[in-house]
N, C-alpha and C positions, 0 to 999 in steps of 0.2 A: 504493500499499499504506499502511497505517496504521503510525505509528511509536510506540513505547513513550516512556514518560517519559525513558529513559536515552538516547533518540536511535536506537536500533536498531528493527527491524521489530517490529509489536505481536506479543506472544507468544513471540518468539524467545528471550527471556532464560531462559524456564523449560523451553524444549525440551530442554536438555542436562542438566537435574537429573535424578536418579535416580528422584525421586518424580513426575515429569511424567506426567500422565494419559494422554499419547498413546503412551507407550512400550509398554505392552502391547496397545494397538491396533495399532500399527505392527508389532509382534512378529507378531501374527495375521495380517494382511492381506498382509504381505511373505513370508510362509512360502510355499515353492513349492508345497506341496500344496494350501493355501487358494487361492492364485491359479489353478492348474490346476482345481480343483473349481468354482470360480466361473465359469471359462471354459466348462466343460462344461454348465453348468446354463444353456443358452439357452432351454430349455423344461423343465417339470416333468420330472424324471428319477428312476428307481428306483436304489436302492443299488447292485445288480449291474451295471447299465448304466454307472453312474459309475466302478465298479472295472474293468469291461472297457475303458473308453476311456482309462483312466489307467494306462498300462502301469508296472508296477514298484511301485505302491502296495499296501501289504499291508491286509488287513481292518481290523486294529487301528488303523492310521495313519489309514486313510479314516474309521473311526468316530470316532476322536478330532478329527480335522479337522472332519467335519461337526457335531459336537457343540459345538465351539467357534465354528464361524461361525453356528449357531443361538442360541447363547448372546449373541453379538455382534450379533444382529439382522440379520446379512447374508442368511440363508437361513430358510426356514420347512419344517419337516418335517410331512407330512401322511400319516396311517395311512389306507390304502385299505380299502373294505369288501370285500375278496376273501378267498377260501379257497384257499391260507392267506393270512393277513394279509400284506398288501404296504406298503411305505412308499415314498413319492416325496419328493423335495427340490425346491425352487425358489428363486429369488432373491426377496427382498423389495425394495421400493422402494429402500431404503438399499443393498442389494447391488447392485442394478441401476445405481446411480449410480457404481459403481466399474467398469463395463464399459469406459466410455471411456477412463479413464486406464489400465486395465490393458491394453486393446488398444494404446494407444500404446507402453507399455513393452514388450509383445510385439513390436510391429512393430521398434521400436528394436533389440531382443535379435536378432531374426532379420537385420536390415540390417547388424548389426555383428559377427555371430557369426565370419564368416571372418577379419575383422581380429583379434578377441580371441584366436582360437585362434592365429593367426600371432604374435601377440605373447607369448603363453603360451610356445610353442616357443622363441621367441628368448630369453625370460627363462631357461627351464629349461636351455638350451645355456649360457648365460653363468654361470649358478650351478653348474652341473655341471662346467663346463668347463676 
């Protein structure tokens, strides 16, 4: 890894600053609905299909999430020449580049879910206890 002039890793000095350009990007891609939408988009998918696959997401939240992902260049929105007019969403190459790290994070979450739930129960019993 490259290091900065202060001896730390390159770029890490700015990461914690409130004006760091990575912050709004991390806010977007670390959002649960963004991650789930991008996981669903393994092929071009219409809005209602995305909504059906993401149990619990509201139409408003899904619309906002899709707009933010499109604005950040992670997905592309394509109007279909159908009657009535349809819209489908797909990952861009930039969005596709997140599939592997998201997959690792998802796998870690599944692998550790039981342990985390047990630790939550232990914590709650100690705090309430």
